[in-house]
DSSP file (Angstrom, degrees, kcal/mol; ACC not computed):
  #  RESIDUE AA STRUCTURE BP1 BP2  ACC     N-H-->O    O-->H-N    N-H-->O    O-->H-N    TCO  KAPPA ALPHA  PHI   PSI    X-CA   Y-CA   Z-CA
    1    1 A X              0   0    0      0, 0.0     2,-0.5     0, 0.0    44,-0.1   0.000 360.0 360.0 360.0 141.3    4.0  -11.7  -55.2
    2    2 A X        -     0   0    0     43,-0.0     2,-0.5     3,-0.0     3,-0.1  -0.834 360.0-173.2-102.3 131.0    2.1  -13.2  -58.0
    3    3 A X    >   -     0   0    0     -2,-0.5     3,-2.1     1,-0.1     4,-0.3  -0.855   5.1-171.8-120.6  94.1   -1.1  -15.2  -57.3
    4    4 A X  G >  S+     0   0    0     -2,-0.5     3,-1.9     1,-0.3     4,-0.3   0.795  81.4  71.9 -54.1 -29.5   -2.3  -16.9  -60.6
    5    5 A X  G >> S+     0   0    0      1,-0.3     3,-1.6     2,-0.2     4,-0.6   0.752  80.7  72.8 -65.6 -21.4   -5.5  -18.0  -58.8
    6    6 A X  G X4 S+     0   0    0     -3,-2.1     3,-1.1     1,-0.3    -1,-0.3   0.856  88.0  62.7 -56.5 -30.6   -6.6  -14.3  -58.9
    7    7 A X  G <4 S+     0   0    0     -3,-1.9    -1,-0.3    -4,-0.3    -2,-0.2   0.709  99.8  54.4 -67.4 -18.5   -7.2  -14.8  -62.6
    8    8 A X  G <4 S+     0   0    0     -3,-1.6     2,-0.4    -4,-0.3    -1,-0.2   0.605  83.9 105.4 -89.6 -10.0   -9.9  -17.5  -61.7
    9    9 A X    <<  -     0   0    0     -3,-1.1     2,-1.1    -4,-0.6    73,-0.2  -0.578  66.2-143.8 -76.5 125.9  -11.9  -15.2  -59.4
   10   10 A X        -     0   0    0     71,-4.3     2,-0.1    -2,-0.4    -1,-0.1  -0.731  20.3-163.4 -93.6  88.3  -15.1  -14.0  -61.0
   11   11 A X        -     0   0    0     -2,-1.1     6,-0.2     1,-0.1    25,-0.1  -0.370  18.7-116.8 -65.7 143.1  -15.5  -10.4  -59.8
   12   12 A X    >   -     0   0    0      4,-2.9     3,-2.6    -2,-0.1    -1,-0.1  -0.084  42.6 -81.4 -70.4 177.8  -18.9   -8.7  -60.1
   13   13 A X  T 3  S+     0   0    0      1,-0.3    -1,-0.1     2,-0.1    -2,-0.1   0.767 133.0  53.5 -54.1 -26.0  -19.5   -5.6  -62.2
   14   14 A X  T 3  S-     0   0    0      2,-0.1    -1,-0.3    22,-0.0     3,-0.1   0.334 122.8-105.9 -90.6   5.3  -18.2   -3.4  -59.4
   15   15 A X  S <  S+     0   0    0     -3,-2.6    22,-0.5     1,-0.2     2,-0.3   0.765  80.7 126.2  74.9  21.6  -15.0   -5.4  -59.3
   16   16 A X        -     0   0    0     20,-0.1    -4,-2.9    21,-0.1     2,-0.4  -0.780  41.8-165.7-118.8 157.2  -15.9   -7.1  -56.0
   17   17 A X  E     -A   35   0A   0     18,-2.2    18,-1.9    -2,-0.3    66,-0.1  -0.993  29.2-114.4-140.5 131.9  -16.3  -10.6  -54.7
   18   18 A X  E     -Ab  34  83A   0     64,-0.6    66,-2.7    -2,-0.4     2,-0.5  -0.409  28.3-159.2 -65.7 142.1  -18.1  -11.7  -51.4
   19   19 A X  E     -Ab  33  84A   0     14,-3.0    14,-2.1    64,-0.2     2,-0.5  -0.976   3.4-156.4-127.6 118.5  -15.8  -13.2  -48.8
   20   20 A X  E     -Ab  32  85A   0     64,-3.2    66,-2.9    -2,-0.5     2,-0.5  -0.847  12.4-149.7 -97.1 132.1  -17.1  -15.4  -46.1
   21   21 A X  E     -Ab  31  86A   0     10,-3.3     9,-3.5    -2,-0.5    10,-1.2  -0.874  16.6-179.8-111.4 125.2  -15.0  -15.5  -43.0
   22   22 A X  E     -Ab  29  87A   0     64,-3.0    66,-3.1    -2,-0.5     2,-0.4  -0.933  29.3-113.9-126.9 140.7  -14.9  -18.5  -40.8
   23   23 A X  E  >  - b   0  88A   0      5,-3.0     4,-2.4    -2,-0.4     5,-0.2  -0.595  34.7-113.3 -77.4 128.3  -12.9  -19.2  -37.6
   24   24 A X  T  4 S+     0   0    0     64,-3.7     2,-1.5    -2,-0.4     4,-0.1  -0.243  94.0   7.9 -50.7 137.8  -10.3  -21.9  -37.8
   25   25 A X  T  4 S+     0   0    0      1,-0.2    -1,-0.2     2,-0.1    64,-0.1  -0.379 129.0  51.1  92.3 -58.9  -11.0  -25.0  -35.7
   26   26 A X  T  4 S-     0   0    0     -2,-1.5    -1,-0.2     2,-0.1    -2,-0.2   0.765  92.1-137.1 -90.6 -22.7  -14.6  -24.2  -34.6
   27   27 A X     <  +     0   0    0     -4,-2.4    -3,-0.1     1,-0.2    -2,-0.1   0.476  41.8 165.1  83.4  -2.7  -15.9  -23.5  -38.0
   28   28 A X        -     0   0    0     -5,-0.2    -5,-3.0    -6,-0.1     2,-0.6  -0.241  39.2-127.6 -52.7 131.3  -17.9  -20.4  -36.7
   29   29 A X  E     +A   22   0A   0     -7,-0.2    74,-0.4     1,-0.2    -7,-0.2  -0.734  31.9 177.5 -76.9 119.2  -19.1  -18.1  -39.4
   30   30 A X  E     -     0   0A   0     -9,-3.5    72,-2.9    -2,-0.6     2,-0.3   0.879  48.5 -42.0 -96.5 -39.1  -17.8  -14.7  -38.4
   31   31 A X  E     -A   21   0A   0    -10,-1.2   -10,-3.3    70,-0.2     2,-0.4  -0.984  39.5-121.7-175.9 172.5  -18.9  -12.3  -41.1
   32   32 A X  E     +A   20   0A   0     -2,-0.3     2,-0.3   -12,-0.2   -12,-0.2  -0.998  37.3 153.5-132.5 132.4  -19.3  -11.6  -44.8
   33   33 A X  E     -A   19   0A   0    -14,-2.1   -14,-3.0    -2,-0.4     2,-0.3  -0.852  38.0 -95.9-145.9-174.3  -17.6   -8.6  -46.5
   34   34 A X  E     -AC  18  52A   0     18,-0.5    18,-3.2    -2,-0.3     2,-0.4  -0.773  28.8-173.8-108.8 150.5  -16.3   -7.6  -49.9
   35   35 A X  E     -A   17   0A   0    -18,-1.9   -18,-2.2    -2,-0.3     2,-0.2  -0.983   7.3-158.2-134.1 151.7  -12.9   -7.8  -51.6
   36   36 A X     >  -     0   0    0     -2,-0.4     4,-2.5   -20,-0.2     5,-0.2  -0.634  45.7 -86.2-113.4-177.1  -11.5   -6.6  -54.8
   37   37 A X  H  > S+     0   0    0    -22,-0.5     4,-2.2    -2,-0.2     5,-0.1   0.830 125.7  49.1 -62.5 -35.1   -8.5   -7.8  -56.5
   38   38 A X  H  > S+     0   0    0      2,-0.2     4,-2.5     1,-0.2    -1,-0.2   0.876 112.2  47.1 -72.8 -40.2   -6.1   -5.7  -54.7
   39   39 A X  H  > S+     0   0    0      2,-0.2     4,-2.8     1,-0.2    11,-0.4   0.895 112.6  51.2 -70.0 -38.8   -7.4   -6.5  -51.2
   40   40 A X  H  X S+     0   0    0     -4,-2.5     4,-2.8     2,-0.2     5,-0.2   0.978 110.6  46.8 -61.9 -51.8   -7.4  -10.1  -52.0
   41   41 A X  H  X S+     0   0    0     -4,-2.2     4,-2.4     1,-0.2     5,-0.2   0.904 112.4  51.2 -62.6 -38.2   -3.8  -10.1  -53.2
   42   42 A X  H  X S+     0   0    0     -4,-2.5     4,-3.1     2,-0.2     6,-0.4   0.934 110.2  49.4 -55.7 -45.3   -2.8   -8.1  -50.1
   43   43 A X  H  X S+     0   0    0     -4,-2.8     4,-2.7     7,-0.2    -2,-0.2   0.943 112.6  47.4 -59.7 -44.8   -4.5  -10.7  -47.9
   44   44 A X  H  < S+     0   0    0     -4,-2.8    -1,-0.2    -5,-0.2    -2,-0.2   0.896 117.7  42.4 -66.5 -38.3   -2.8  -13.5  -49.7
   45   45 A X  H  < S+     0   0    0     -4,-2.4    -2,-0.2    -5,-0.2    -1,-0.2   0.922 125.9  29.1 -75.4 -45.5    0.5  -11.8  -49.5
   46   46 A X  H  < S-     0   0    0     -4,-3.1    -2,-0.2    -5,-0.2    -3,-0.2   0.689  89.7-135.8 -87.7 -25.6    0.5  -10.5  -45.9
   47   47 A X  S  < S+     0   0    0     -4,-2.7    25,-3.2    -5,-0.4     2,-0.5   0.524  74.2 111.5  70.3  10.7   -1.8  -13.1  -44.2
   48   48 A X  B    S-D   71   0A   0     -6,-0.4    -1,-0.2    23,-0.2    23,-0.2  -0.968  77.5-114.5-113.3 123.0   -3.6  -10.2  -42.5
   49   49 A X        -     0   0    0     21,-2.1    13,-1.5    -2,-0.5     2,-0.4  -0.340  34.7-178.3 -72.6 136.1   -7.1   -9.9  -43.9
   50   50 A X  E     - E   0  61A   0    -11,-0.4    11,-0.2    11,-0.2    -7,-0.2  -0.998   2.5-174.0-129.4 123.7   -8.0   -6.8  -45.9
   51   51 A X  E     - E   0  60A   0      9,-3.0     9,-2.9    -2,-0.4     2,-0.6  -0.562  29.0-108.4-109.5 178.6  -11.4   -6.1  -47.3
   52   52 A X  E     -CE  34  59A   0    -18,-3.2     2,-0.7     7,-0.2   -18,-0.5  -0.947  25.8-140.3-110.5 129.8  -12.8   -3.3  -49.5
   53   53 A X  E  >> - E   0  58A   0      5,-2.9     4,-1.7    -2,-0.6     5,-1.2  -0.809  11.7-167.1 -86.2 117.6  -15.1   -0.8  -47.7
   54   54 A X  T  45S+     0   0    0     -2,-0.7    -1,-0.2     2,-0.2     0, 0.0   0.854  87.7  47.7 -70.4 -37.0  -17.9   -0.1  -50.2
   55   55 A X  T  45S+     0   0    0      1,-0.2    -1,-0.2     3,-0.1    -2,-0.1   0.924 123.4  31.2 -71.4 -42.4  -19.1    3.0  -48.0
   56   56 A X  T  45S-     0   0    0      2,-0.2    -2,-0.2     0, 0.0    -1,-0.2   0.687  98.2-137.0 -89.9 -19.8  -15.6    4.5  -47.6
   57   57 A X  T  <5 +     0   0    0     -4,-1.7     2,-0.3     1,-0.3    -3,-0.2   0.917  67.6  99.4  58.8  49.6  -14.3    3.3  -51.0
   58   58 A X  E   <S-E   53   0A   0     -5,-1.2    -5,-2.9     0, 0.0    -1,-0.3  -0.981  83.9 -71.3-154.0 162.8  -11.0    2.3  -49.4
   59   59 A X  E     -E   52   0A   0     -2,-0.3     2,-0.5    -7,-0.2    -7,-0.2  -0.311  38.9-157.0 -56.7 140.2   -9.0   -0.6  -48.1
   60   60 A X  E     -E   51   0A   0     -9,-2.9    -9,-3.0     2,-0.0     2,-0.8  -0.860   3.5-164.3-127.8  93.8  -10.4   -1.9  -44.8
   61   61 A X  E >   -E   50   0A   0     -2,-0.5     3,-2.2   -11,-0.2     4,-0.3  -0.707  30.5-119.0 -82.3 114.4   -7.6   -3.7  -42.9
   62   62 A X  T 3  S+     0   0    0    -13,-1.5     8,-0.6    -2,-0.8    -1,-0.1  -0.323  94.6  17.5 -56.4 121.0   -9.5   -5.7  -40.3
   63   63 A X  T 3> S+     0   0    0      6,-0.2     4,-2.3    -2,-0.1    -1,-0.3   0.281  81.9 120.0 105.7 -11.3   -8.4   -4.5  -36.9
   64   64 A X  T <4 S+     0   0    0     -3,-2.2    -2,-0.1     1,-0.2     5,-0.1   0.842  94.0  19.4 -57.7 -34.7   -6.7   -1.2  -37.7
   65   65 A X  T  4 S+     0   0    0     -4,-0.3    -1,-0.2     3,-0.1    -3,-0.1   0.745 134.7  36.8-106.1 -33.5   -9.0    0.7  -35.5
   66   66 A X  T  4 S-     0   0    0      2,-0.1    -2,-0.2    27,-0.0    27,-0.1   0.621  93.4-126.8 -99.6 -12.4  -10.4   -1.9  -33.2
   67   67 A X     <  +     0   0    0     -4,-2.3     2,-1.6     1,-0.2    -3,-0.1   0.468  69.9 130.3  83.3  -5.0   -7.4   -4.1  -32.7
   68   68 A X        -     0   0    0     22,-0.0    -1,-0.2    25,-0.0    -4,-0.1  -0.592  40.9-175.3 -85.0  73.7   -9.6   -7.1  -33.8
   69   69 A X        -     0   0    0     -2,-1.6    22,-2.4    -6,-0.2     2,-0.5  -0.403  21.4-147.8 -80.5 147.0   -7.3   -8.6  -36.3
   70   70 A X  E     - F   0  90A   0     -8,-0.6   -21,-2.1   -21,-0.3     2,-0.5  -0.971  10.5-159.3-110.3 125.3   -7.9  -11.6  -38.6
   71   71 A X  E     -DF  48  89A   0     18,-2.4    18,-1.9    -2,-0.5     2,-0.4  -0.900  21.7-123.7 -99.9 127.3   -5.0  -13.6  -39.5
   72   72 A X  E     + F   0  88A   0    -25,-3.2    16,-0.2    -2,-0.5     3,-0.1  -0.559  35.2 167.8 -73.4 124.8   -5.4  -15.7  -42.6
   73   73 A X  E    S-     0   0A   0     14,-3.5     2,-0.3     1,-0.4    15,-0.2   0.771  71.1 -13.5-100.7 -38.6   -4.9  -19.4  -42.3
   74   74 A X  E     - F   0  87A   0     13,-1.7    13,-3.0     2,-0.0    -1,-0.4  -0.975  54.4-153.3-160.0 144.6   -6.3  -20.4  -45.7
   75   75 A X  E     - F   0  86A   0     -2,-0.3     2,-0.4    11,-0.2    11,-0.2  -0.971  15.2-170.9-123.4 146.5   -8.4  -19.0  -48.5
   76   76 A X  E     - F   0  85A   0      9,-2.6     9,-3.2    -2,-0.4     2,-0.4  -0.992  15.7-140.8-136.4 142.0  -10.5  -21.0  -50.8
   77   77 A X  E     - F   0  84A   0     -2,-0.4     7,-0.2     7,-0.2    -2,-0.0  -0.866  26.9-121.2-103.3 133.8  -12.3  -20.2  -53.9
   78   78 A X    >   -     0   0    0      5,-2.6     3,-1.4    -2,-0.4     5,-0.1  -0.082  32.3 -95.9 -67.9 171.6  -15.8  -21.7  -54.5
   79   79 A X  T 3  S+     0   0    0      1,-0.3    -1,-0.1     2,-0.1    -2,-0.0   0.790 124.9  44.8 -56.1 -33.0  -16.7  -23.9  -57.5
   80   80 A X  T 3  S-     0   0    0      3,-0.1    -1,-0.3   -70,-0.0    -2,-0.1   0.502 106.0-125.5 -90.7  -5.0  -18.1  -21.0  -59.5
   81   81 A X  S <  S+     0   0    0     -3,-1.4   -71,-4.3     2,-0.2    -2,-0.1   0.679  84.4 103.5  72.6  17.1  -15.2  -18.8  -58.7
   82   82 A X  S    S+     0   0    0    -73,-0.2   -64,-0.6     1,-0.2     2,-0.3   0.267  71.9  47.0-117.4  11.7  -17.5  -16.1  -57.4
   83   83 A X  E     -b   18   0A   0    -66,-0.1    -5,-2.6    -5,-0.1     2,-0.4  -0.978  64.3-147.6-153.4 137.8  -17.1  -16.4  -53.6
   84   84 A X  E     -bF  19  77A   0    -66,-2.7   -64,-3.2    -2,-0.3     2,-0.5  -0.879   3.3-153.4-107.7 136.8  -14.2  -16.6  -51.3
   85   85 A X  E     -bF  20  76A   0     -9,-3.2    -9,-2.6    -2,-0.4     2,-0.5  -0.958  11.6-163.6-111.7 126.2  -14.0  -18.5  -48.0
   86   86 A X  E     -bF  21  75A   0    -66,-2.9   -64,-3.0    -2,-0.5     2,-0.6  -0.954   4.2-160.3-109.9 116.4  -11.4  -17.1  -45.6
   87   87 A X  E     +bF  22  74A   0    -13,-3.0   -14,-3.5    -2,-0.5   -13,-1.7  -0.847  30.8 165.6 -94.6 123.2  -10.4  -19.4  -42.7
   88   88 A X  E     -bF  23  72A   0    -66,-3.1   -64,-3.7    -2,-0.6     2,-0.6  -0.823  48.3-119.9-132.3 167.0   -8.9  -17.1  -40.0
   89   89 A X  E     - F   0  71A   0    -18,-1.9   -18,-2.4    -2,-0.3     2,-0.5  -0.986  40.9-155.2-101.4 116.8   -7.7  -16.8  -36.5
   90   90 A X  E     - F   0  70A   0     -2,-0.6     2,-0.7   -20,-0.2   -20,-0.2  -0.831   7.1-153.0-100.2 125.5   -9.9  -14.0  -35.2
   91   91 A X        -     0   0    0    -22,-2.4    -2,-0.0    -2,-0.5     2,-0.0  -0.892  63.9 -30.2 -94.1 123.1   -8.7  -11.8  -32.3
   92   92 A X  S    S-     0   0    0     -2,-0.7     2,-0.1   -24,-0.1   -25,-0.1  -0.293 114.4  -4.5  70.6-155.9  -11.7  -10.3  -30.4
   93   93 A X        -     0   0    0      1,-0.1     7,-0.3   -27,-0.1    -2,-0.1  -0.372  45.6-162.7 -73.5 147.7  -14.9   -9.5  -32.0
   94   94 A X  S    S+     0   0    0      5,-0.7     2,-0.2     6,-0.7     6,-0.2   0.769  71.7  75.2 -91.4 -34.5  -15.5   -9.8  -35.7
   95   95 A X  S >  S-     0   0    0      4,-2.2     3,-1.8     1,-0.1    -2,-0.1  -0.515  81.1-128.2 -83.4 145.2  -18.6   -7.7  -35.8
   96   96 A X  T 3  S+     0   0    0      1,-0.3    -1,-0.1    -2,-0.2    -3,-0.0   0.685 108.6  66.4 -61.3 -18.1  -18.7   -3.8  -35.6
   97   97 A X  T 3  S-     0   0    0      2,-0.1    -1,-0.3     1,-0.0     3,-0.1   0.569 121.9-107.5 -86.1  -0.9  -21.3   -4.1  -32.8
   98   98 A X  S <  S+     0   0    0     -3,-1.8     2,-0.2     1,-0.4    -2,-0.1   0.512  78.2 130.4  92.9   6.7  -18.6   -5.7  -30.7
   99   99 A X        -     0   0    0      2,-0.1    -4,-2.2     1,-0.1    -5,-0.7  -0.590  69.8-114.8 -89.4 155.0  -20.1   -9.4  -30.9
  100  100 A X  S    S+     0   0    0     -7,-0.3    -6,-0.7    -2,-0.2     2,-0.3   0.834  97.4  21.9 -56.6 -38.5  -18.0  -12.2  -31.9
  101  101 A X        -     0   0    0     -7,-0.2   -70,-0.2    -8,-0.1   -71,-0.2  -0.942  66.9-133.4-133.6 155.8  -19.9  -12.9  -35.1
  102  102 A X  S    S+     0   0    0    -72,-2.9     2,-1.2    -2,-0.3     3,-0.3   0.605  92.1  81.3 -81.6 -10.5  -22.1  -10.7  -37.3
  103  103 A X        +     0   0    0    -74,-0.4    -1,-0.2   -73,-0.2   -74,-0.1  -0.654  51.6 117.8-100.8  76.8  -24.8  -13.5  -37.5
  104  104 A X        +     0   0    0     -2,-1.2     2,-0.8    14,-0.1    17,-0.5   0.460  45.0  94.4-116.9  -7.3  -26.7  -13.0  -34.2
  105  105 A X        -     0   0    0     -3,-0.3    15,-0.1    15,-0.1    14,-0.1  -0.789  66.7-144.4 -99.8 106.7  -30.1  -12.2  -35.5
  106  106 A X        -     0   0    0     -2,-0.8    -2,-0.1    13,-0.4    18,-0.0  -0.312   9.1-162.7 -69.5 147.1  -32.4  -15.2  -35.7
  107  107 A X        +     0   0    0      2,-0.0     2,-0.2     5,-0.0    -1,-0.1  -0.272  39.1 143.2-118.9  44.0  -35.0  -15.4  -38.6
  108  108 A X    >   -     0   0    0      1,-0.1     3,-1.8     2,-0.0    -2,-0.0  -0.503  60.8 -88.1 -86.1 153.8  -37.2  -18.0  -37.1
  109  109 A X  T 3  S+     0   0    0      1,-0.2    -1,-0.1    -2,-0.2     3,-0.1  -0.307 113.3  16.1 -53.7 134.9  -41.0  -18.0  -37.4
  110  110 A X  T 3  S+     0   0    0      1,-0.2     2,-0.8    -3,-0.1    -1,-0.2   0.288  91.0 124.2  86.8 -12.8  -42.7  -16.0  -34.7
  111  111 A X    <   +     0   0    0     -3,-1.8     2,-0.4     2,-0.0    -1,-0.2  -0.710  36.7 178.3 -84.3 111.4  -39.5  -14.2  -33.6
  112  112 A X        -     0   0    0     -2,-0.8     2,-0.4    -3,-0.1     7,-0.0  -0.896  20.4-137.6-113.3 147.3  -40.2  -10.4  -33.9
  113  113 A X        -     0   0    0     -2,-0.4     3,-0.1     4,-0.1     2,-0.1  -0.851  17.7-123.8-106.6 142.7  -37.7   -7.8  -32.9
  114  114 A X    >   -     0   0    0     -2,-0.4     3,-2.0     1,-0.1     2,-0.2  -0.319  45.6 -79.5 -69.8 159.4  -38.7   -4.7  -31.0
  115  115 A X  T 3  S+     0   0    0      1,-0.3    -1,-0.1    -2,-0.1     3,-0.1  -0.489 123.0  14.6 -64.7 129.7  -38.0   -1.2  -32.4
  116  116 A X  T 3  S+     0   0    0      1,-0.3     2,-0.5    -2,-0.2    -1,-0.3   0.326  93.5 131.7  86.8  -3.8  -34.3   -0.5  -31.7
  117  117 A X    <   -     0   0    0     -3,-2.0    -1,-0.3     1,-0.1    -4,-0.1  -0.681  47.0-156.9 -83.1 123.1  -33.5   -4.2  -30.9
  118  118 A X        -     0   0    0     -2,-0.5   -14,-0.1    -3,-0.1    -1,-0.1   0.496  47.0-103.9 -80.6  -1.8  -30.4   -5.3  -32.8
  119  119 A X        +     0   0    0      1,-0.3     2,-0.6    -5,-0.1   -13,-0.4   0.741  66.5 152.5  94.5  19.7  -31.5   -9.0  -32.6
  120  120 A X        -     0   0    0    -15,-0.1     2,-0.5     5,-0.0    -1,-0.3  -0.773  17.7-179.4 -88.1 120.9  -29.2  -10.2  -29.8
  121  121 A X    >   -     0   0    0     -2,-0.6     3,-3.1   -17,-0.5     4,-0.3  -0.851  13.6-163.9-121.8  93.8  -30.7  -13.1  -28.0
  122  122 A X  G >  S+     0   0    0     -2,-0.5     3,-1.5     1,-0.3    -1,-0.1   0.754  87.9  65.1 -48.9 -30.6  -28.4  -14.4  -25.2
  123  123 A X  G 3  S+     0   0    0      1,-0.3    -1,-0.3     2,-0.1    -3,-0.0   0.721 100.6  51.9 -69.4 -17.7  -30.4  -17.6  -24.8
  124  124 A X  G <         0   0    0     -3,-3.1    -1,-0.3   -20,-0.1    -2,-0.2   0.425 360.0 360.0 -94.4   0.4  -29.2  -18.4  -28.4
  125  125 A X    <         0   0    0     -3,-1.5    -3,-0.2    -4,-0.3    -2,-0.1   0.497 360.0 360.0  99.0 360.0  -25.6  -17.9  -27.6
């Protein structure tokens, strides 16, 4: 399938673009990951979100090992063409820690994490 919008994406020197993933309906920000042209094209074609794993240097089809699949509802390109917004339906956790979102560590003044603390504060949700 041909996606002319891919020519508008400003990939960085490594051929990657950041992708912010947001839950449809609630607007909850789930995660940020990287995509290259091929993973973005696959995502647009299949509606199943696929990222680029920088550490493994391979496609990372969300949910292949965890079952926590992201189904693409809509993809948007930002005004500069250098960031993607993916609106998805998330099954299960988005974060590799097993949490719904990767954004669970507060950065508020006076909040210090103990050694080994991953930053999860149940009182903050």
